[in-house]
N, C-alpha and C positions, 0 to 999 in steps of 0.2 A: 489628490486625484487629478491627473492631467485631463484636460478637456471637460471638467465637470460642468454640467448644465447644458452641454451641446446636445447630448442624446443621440448623436449620429453614429451609424455603423461605419467603422473604418475598414476599407478594403484596399488591398494592393496585391499584386502578383510578384513573387520573388522566389529566388533560390536561396536556401539556407542550409547550414550544417546542423544536423541533429545528432546529439550524442552526449556522453557524460554519465555520471553515476545515476543509475536507474532504479535499482532495487536493493534494499537492505533487509537482512533477515537476522534475528537474534532470539535466542531462547532466554526467557526471563527467569529461569530457575534460580532459586536462592534469594530472589527479591522478596521483601516481606509483605508487600501490599500492592493494591491497584495503583496507588499514587507513585510508588517507586517504579513500577512497571512503566508508567507513563513518563517518568523522569529520565529513564535510560533511552529515550527515543534518540536515534541518531540524527545528525544534521539533515534537515529536509532537502530533498532533491526536487528541482523544479519540474521534472518530467516523470517522476516515478512513484513507487509504492514502498510501503514499509510493512514487513511481516514479522509477527511475534508468535512464539510458541510458549506454552505454560504461562498464560497471561495472568493467572490469579483472579480472573474476573468471574463474578457470579452472574446468573442470568438477569437479575434485576438491576445490575450496575451498568451505568452508562460510561462509555470510554470515548473521549473526544480530544483531538489535538488540533489546534488552530492551523488552518491551511490545508487540511485534508477534508474534502467535501463529504466523504462518506467512509464509514468503517464497515467492513464485511467481517462478521465474526461467527465462530462456532464454539459455543461453550462446552467444556467437558462435562460428561455425566458422571457424578459421584467421583470426581477427581479433584482433590484439594488444590491442585496447581492450575485449575482452570482449563481453558482450551486454546484455540488459536484465533488470531485476528489479522486481517490484511487492511491497511489503510491506504487509500488512493488519493493522490494529490488533486487539487482543484482543477488543474489544467488537463486532466486525463479522463476520458470517458471510459466507464467500466460497468460490467454487469456480472452477476454470479453465474457460473457455468456448472459447477459441480459442488456438492456439499454432502455431508453425512446426514441424510434424511430419507424417509420413505416417501412414496408418491402422495400419501395422505398428509404430508407435512410434519409428521411426528418424528422427532429426532431419535435416532437409534444409537446404541453403544457399539462401536466398532474398535478393533484393536488400533488401527491407524487413523489418525485424524487428518482430513484433507479438505482444503477449501480452494476451489479453482475459480479464478477471475479472468474474464476476457477484457483485454485492454485495446482501445483504438488509438493507435499512434500515427504520426504523420507518414512514416515510411512503411508501416505495415501494422497488422493486428497481431497481438501476442496473447498466448494463453499461459497465465502464470499461476502455479499451484503452490500453496503453502502446506507443508507436511510436518506432522509430528507423530513419531512412532515411539510409544513408551518403552523403556528398556526391558520391562518384564513381559512384553507382548511380541507376537510374531509380526513381521511386516506384511501388510496387505494394502494394495492400491486398487480400490474398486473402480474409479472412473476409467473410461477408455482413453488411452494415450493417443493424442492427435498426431498425425503424420508430419506436421510442420508447425513452425512458430510456437513450439511447446517448451515450457520451462517448469522444472520442479525444484524447489529450494526449501530446505528445512532441516530439522533434526531427525535423522534416521536412527540414531542410537545403535549404530552397527559399526563393525570393524572389518578390515580386509579379510577375505577368506583365507589368506595365507597365515592368519593368526589362529586359524581353527574356529572362527566365529560362524556359527550356523546362520545367524541373521544376516551377516555380511554376504553369505552365499545366496540367500533369498533376494537381497537387493541387487546383487550382481546379475543373477539369472533374469530378474525382472527387467533390468536395464538392457541386457543383451536381447531378450525376446522382443522388446519394443524399439530396438535400434536407437537407443539414447546414448549421448556422449557425455562423459564426465568432465565438468568444467574445473574441478579441483586439480591443482598441480602439485607435484611432489615437493616442490620448494616452498609451498604456502605454509605460513605459521599454523601451528595446531590451534584449534578453536575452543577446546574445553579443558579446564583445569580443575582437578579434584583437590580441594584443600585438605580433605581427609586423608587421602592416600598420597598426596604430593606427586601426582602423575598428570600427564596431558595426553589428549587424543583429539581426533577430528570426527565427531559424529555428525557435524553439520556439512551437508553435501548439496551440490547443485548439478542437475542433469538437464540437458537440452537436446532438441532434435538436431540432426546433422546440418540442416539447411541454414541454421542461424548461429552455429558455434563459432564461425569466423567473425561474426559481428559482436560477440560478447566475450567478456573476460571476467574472472572472479578474483577478488582480493579479500584480505582479512585485515580488519582495523583493530585498534587497541580496545581493551575491555572498557565497558561502560557501567558505571554505577555498581550495584550489588550483584549483578549477574556473573556467574562463573563461566559464561560463554562469551566469546568475542563475536562481534557482528561480521557477517559475510556480506560483501558488496558485489553486485553485478553491474558492470559498466557496459554501455553500448558504445562501440567505436563509431566515430563520425560517419554519418550517412548524408549524402547530398539529397535534399528534398526540394521539389518545385511545388509550390502551393499557392492557392488563391487565399491569402490571409484574410480572415474575417473576424474582427473584434466586436463583440457585443458589449455595449456599455453596461456597467453594473450600477444598481441603485445604492446611494449612500443614505440609508435610512436614519443614521445618527444626525444628519444635518437637515432632515426634512422639516418643512413648515407645515405641521399637521393641521393647524387652523385654516391655512390657505387651501390645503388639500380638501378639507371638509367642505368649505364654502364652494370651491370650484366643482367638486364632485356633485354636490347637491344641485348646483345651477345647471351643470351639463345633463344630468339625468332628468331634471325637470323639463328640459327642452326636447327630450326624446319624443318622437312620434312613432308609436308602435304600429307595426304593419299587420300583426296577427300571425306572422310567420315566426315560429319559435327560434329557429337558427339565426335569422336575420336580426331579430330583436335582441338576442343574446350577444351577437357580435357587436351591435350598436352600443349596448350597455357596457360591454367590455372596453370598447374604444373610448367611451365617455370617461371611464375610470382611469384609463391610461393617459388620456389627455390631461386630466386633473393632476396626475402624478408628475407628468413632464414639467409642469409649471411650478411645482411645489417641492419636488424631491430631486436633488442634484444627481446627475449621472456622469460617469466618466470611466477612466481606465487607471489601473495601478500595476506596478511591476509585481513579479512573483513575490509572495510573502516569504520572508526568511525568519526563522526563530531567533530568539535572543541568544547570541553566542559571542562572548568577548574574548580578547587575548588572555585575560586572567583565567577565565574558565577553561580555555584551551590548554593552558599550562597545567592547571590542576588535574585535568583529565589525563594528560600525558604522564604526569607524576604518579597518578594512581595506577596506571597500567604498568609502569616500570617497577613500582613497589610490589605489585602482585607477581610479576615475573621473578623478582628476587626471592620471594617467599618459597617458590617451588624448586629453587636451585640447590 
C-alpha cells in the first residue's frame, strides 16, 4: 500500500480520459452450481459492473467476488435456475433504482426479471438495467424507461420479428415506443449455442437511449466455463473529464496493532470531558476512536484490484471457446 501510515487525503485537479470496458453480461445457463456461476466471471473492469442471469442462487446463499463492493440481486421465485445479479466495482457508487417487488417489500413473481442500478460516473450518471425474460414467458418491462443515460442489457430470449417470433415483436414494439437504440450489430458473433440442436442465435441484447449511443459500443467475447452463452461487453469510448481528484485512504486491518489500538482508545476515551450535549459528546467519542486507529492501523492507497489471470489460463480459455465452436459446425 502506497503511503501507508500517512492517513492524508490526496487531492489534485486534473483532466483525464475515461473509457474502456464497462459492463459485462452473461447468462449462466447450464452451469451446475453457484460455484461454477462464480467461476465464469469475466475479467474485472476497473470502472464497471458485471451482470448475470440464471444465477442458480438460492435466497439463503451468499454470492461474493473480491473487488466488487456490493452485489445487487433478485432471486427467482420457484425457478430452479435462480434469478439475476448485478455486481458493482469498488470504484463506482451505485444504488438500486428498480426491482421486482411490491411497495411493502414482498417479492412478486413476474414474467420478466429486471434489476435497475443507478451508477455515478465521472462524466455522467448512468441507469443500467439487468434483464432476463424466460423463453416460455411473454416480455414485460414494468419500470419506466428514463429519457436519457439509460441502458438495458440481458437475455431477452427473443428473435427478430422477421422470423415470425411474437416475442421479438413485443421487444421491438417496446424499444420503438421508448425510443431506444439497439447496440447489437449485424456482424456481431451469435451469443447462444444449443448443444442439443447444434444451432446458434442471439437472445442477448443491449438497448440504450439515443443520447449515449455514440459513447457506447457492444462486443461479444469467447465463451466462459460451462455456460452456453457468450458474454456481451459494453465499452465506453474515451471521454475527457476534468475533476478534482480526491483519494480517501483505506484502513489495512490485516496489519493493525490491536493491542496498541485498545490501549490508545482507552486512554483517549478516559480523558474525554463530557459536556452533556449528546451530539458534541458523540462527536468527541468518535474522534477519540479515530485518533486511536490512526496510530495503530496503517492507511494508504492501492491500485485497482485485478483477479488472478495468467497467460496459461488465457490460452485454456481460448482453446475452450474454439472447441465449442467446432462442435456446432
